[in-house]
C-alpha positions as CSV (number, residue, x, y, z in Angstrom):
1,M,0.2,0.0,0.0
2,V,1.3,3.5,-0.7
3,N,-0.1,6.7,0.9
4,I,-0.5,10.1,-1.0
5,K,-1.8,13.3,0.1
6,I,-4.5,15.1,-2.0
7,K,-6.0,18.4,-0.5
8,G,-4.3,17.5,2.7
9,D,-6.0,14.4,3.1
10,T,-4.4,10.8,3.2
11,W,-5.6,8.6,0.5
12,K,-4.4,4.7,0.6
13,C,-3.5,3.3,-2.7
14,S,-3.3,-0.5,-3.3
15,V,-2.7,-2.7,-6.1
16,Y,-4.1,-6.4,-6.2
17,D,-3.0,-9.0,-8.6
18,D,-5.6,-9.9,-11.5
19,E,-6.9,-12.8,-9.9
20,E,-7.5,-11.3,-6.4
21,F,-8.8,-8.1,-8.1
22,L,-11.3,-10.1,-9.9
23,H,-12.4,-12.0,-7.2
24,K,-13.0,-9.1,-4.7
25,F,-14.1,-6.4,-7.0
26,G,-15.6,-8.0,-10.3
27,D,-14.6,-7.5,-14.0
28,G,-14.6,-4.7,-16.2
29,M,-12.5,-2.1,-14.4
30,A,-8.6,-1.6,-14.2
31,A,-9.0,0.5,-11.2
32,F,-11.2,2.5,-9.1
33,C,-11.6,5.4,-6.6
34,Q,-13.6,5.0,-3.2
35,V,-14.1,8.5,-2.2
36,D,-15.7,7.8,1.1
37,S,-13.1,5.8,2.5
38,K,-10.5,7.6,0.6
39,Q,-9.0,4.7,-1.5
40,I,-7.7,4.2,-4.7
41,I,-7.5,0.4,-5.8
42,F,-5.7,-0.8,-8.9
43,N,-5.6,-4.0,-10.9
44,E,-1.8,-4.9,-11.4
45,D,-2.6,-6.1,-15.0
46,D,-3.8,-2.8,-15.9
47,L,-1.5,-0.6,-14.2
48,T,-0.5,2.2,-16.2
49,L,0.4,5.9,-15.8
50,Q,-3.0,6.8,-17.5
51,T,-5.0,4.7,-15.1
52,V,-3.2,6.4,-12.1
53,I,-3.8,9.8,-13.6
54,H,-7.4,9.3,-14.1
55,E,-7.8,7.8,-10.7
56,V,-6.2,10.4,-8.8
57,A,-8.3,12.9,-11.1
58,H,-11.5,11.2,-9.9
59,A,-10.0,11.8,-6.2
60,Y,-9.5,15.3,-7.1
61,I,-13.0,15.7,-8.5
62,S,-14.4,14.6,-5.2
63,Y,-13.6,17.7,-3.6
64,L,-15.7,19.8,-6.2
65,H,-18.7,18.5,-4.2
66,L,-20.8,17.9,-7.2
67,I,-23.5,16.0,-5.9
68,D,-26.2,18.2,-6.8
69,S,-24.8,18.9,-10.4
70,A,-27.6,17.0,-12.3
71,E,-29.0,20.6,-13.3
72,L,-25.6,21.7,-14.8
73,K,-25.4,22.1,-18.5
74,V,-22.5,20.8,-20.7
75,D,-20.7,24.3,-20.8
76,Q,-21.1,24.5,-17.1
77,I,-19.6,21.3,-16.3
78,E,-16.5,22.0,-18.9
79,E,-16.1,25.1,-17.4
80,I,-15.8,23.2,-13.7
81,Y,-13.4,21.0,-15.1
82,C,-11.2,23.4,-17.0
83,E,-10.9,25.5,-13.6
84,M,-10.2,22.5,-11.5
85,F,-7.5,21.3,-14.1
86,A,-5.8,24.8,-14.4
87,H,-5.7,24.9,-10.5
88,D,-4.9,21.4,-9.8
89,G,-3.4,19.9,-13.1
90,P,0.1,20.1,-12.2
91,D,-0.4,18.4,-8.8
92,I,-2.5,15.9,-10.2
93,L,0.1,14.8,-12.8
94,K,3.0,15.3,-10.0
95,I,1.3,13.0,-7.6
96,S,0.3,10.4,-10.2
97,K,3.9,10.2,-11.7
98,R,5.0,9.7,-8.1
99,L,2.3,7.2,-7.3
100,F,2.7,5.1,-10.4
101,K,6.5,4.7,-9.8
102,S,6.0,3.7,-6.0
103,L,3.3,1.2,-7.0
104,K,5.4,-0.3,-9.8
105,Q,8.5,-0.6,-7.3
106,R,6.2,-2.5,-5.0
107,M,5.1,-4.9,-7.4
């Protein structure tokens, strides 16, 4: 397990081998982000930098508190995403690269 800091909170990141991942979490995904427990879980067979970036971005998006966003229009969602990327994009990429390297070293 590798811990990362996102917005001051500690997130636990784990990698499972393919068989264990499928047994515990099912098929059809390379990884997932559990916002409530602040965990990111990866399938070893699908561990790529792109997957790590994708899941870390999910974690950052959870801080936008968009639970009641069903009424937003596409251009509003686009604006929110672009604003988040402008502010947090460099951190998302830096954390993701460091996390990917750490996870690969532990495999």
